[in-house]
Each structure stands twice: as C-alpha cells, then as structure tokens.
N, C-alpha and C positions, 0 to 999 in steps of 0.2 A: 698789234699795230696801234690800237687806240691808246694803250697805256704809254707806249713810247712817244707818241705825239703829245699826249698830255704832259709827260715829264719834260719834253722839249719846250712846250709852251710855258709851263710853270718856271722853268729855269730862265727863260728870257724875261718873264714877268719879275723875277727876283732882282734883276738889274735895275728895276724901277725906271724904265724909259718913259718919257713924257708923250711919246707917240709910238703906236704899234700899227704895222700894216699886216693884215691877215688875209690870206687867200684861201677861201673855203675851209675855215677852221674846224668845221664839223663834218666834212665829207667822210663818208664811210666809217663813222663812229657810232657805237651803240648809244642808246638813250641815256645810260648812266654817265658815260663820259661826256656826252653833249651837255648834260646838266652841270657837270663840273666845269667845263669850259665856259658855259654861260655865267656861272657864279664868279669865276675869275674875272671875266670881262666886266660884269656889273661892279665888282669891287674896285677894279682898275678905274672905271668911269667915275665912281663915287669919290675918288681921290682927285678928280678934276683933270684927268688925262684924256688923251684923244686916241681913238681907234678908227682906222679906215679898214673896212673889210669887204670882201666879195663873197657872195653866197647865193646858191640856188634855193636855199632853205628859207622861204619867206616867213615861216613861223618863228624861226630862230631870230631872223632880222627884226621882226616885230617885237620880240621880247628884249632885245638888247640895244636897238638903235634909237637915237633921238631924231636923226634926220636920215632920209633915204633918197638915193637917186636910183631909180629903177628903169631898166630898159625892157622894151617889148620887141623881141626879134631884132635886137641891135639898133633900134631906132625908137622914136616916139617916147623918149624918156620923160620922167616927171621927177620933180624934186620937192621934198616936203616931209612932213611926218607921216609915218605909215598909217596912222589912224585916220588921216584925211583922205586916204586913197583906198582903204580896205573895202 
C-alpha cells in the first residue's frame, strides 16, 4: 500500500504543479515511506511551490509546514507557525 501511494505521489510531483493539495499524505505509511514523502515535500517547497495538506500527524506537520492552521475538536483554531504554538 505505501509503495503504491508513494509512486502515485511521485508521479503527480513529476508534472511540476505549482500547488498540491494533500489529504493525510502519511496516513498508514511506515516510517521509511513517511521520510520519503517528507523529502519530496521539502524539495517541492524549496522550488517555491505551495502545498496545502491535512494531517493528524503533528510531528510531520511540524517538519514540513511553514504555516499551520490547527483545530481543536473542530473549533478554537489557531494560525501561525508551529513553533509558536508547540
């Protein structure tokens, strides 16, 4: 499952879109695949592109996001950098 999702993700990345929307890109993946996804996202960001993603994995978000909008039980959200709210 993880390899298939990684191949799909990489194939979309190859089209070089300027914006990617990702819904739980690391859900149910092993740590090796998560690291590969993280590296692809960081490379993509380094090129000046934008990613909007949803995730329950706050550690992953902290490693890849510049800005975060977090919800607490679907309300009481906050916006900013993760480091300001950790």
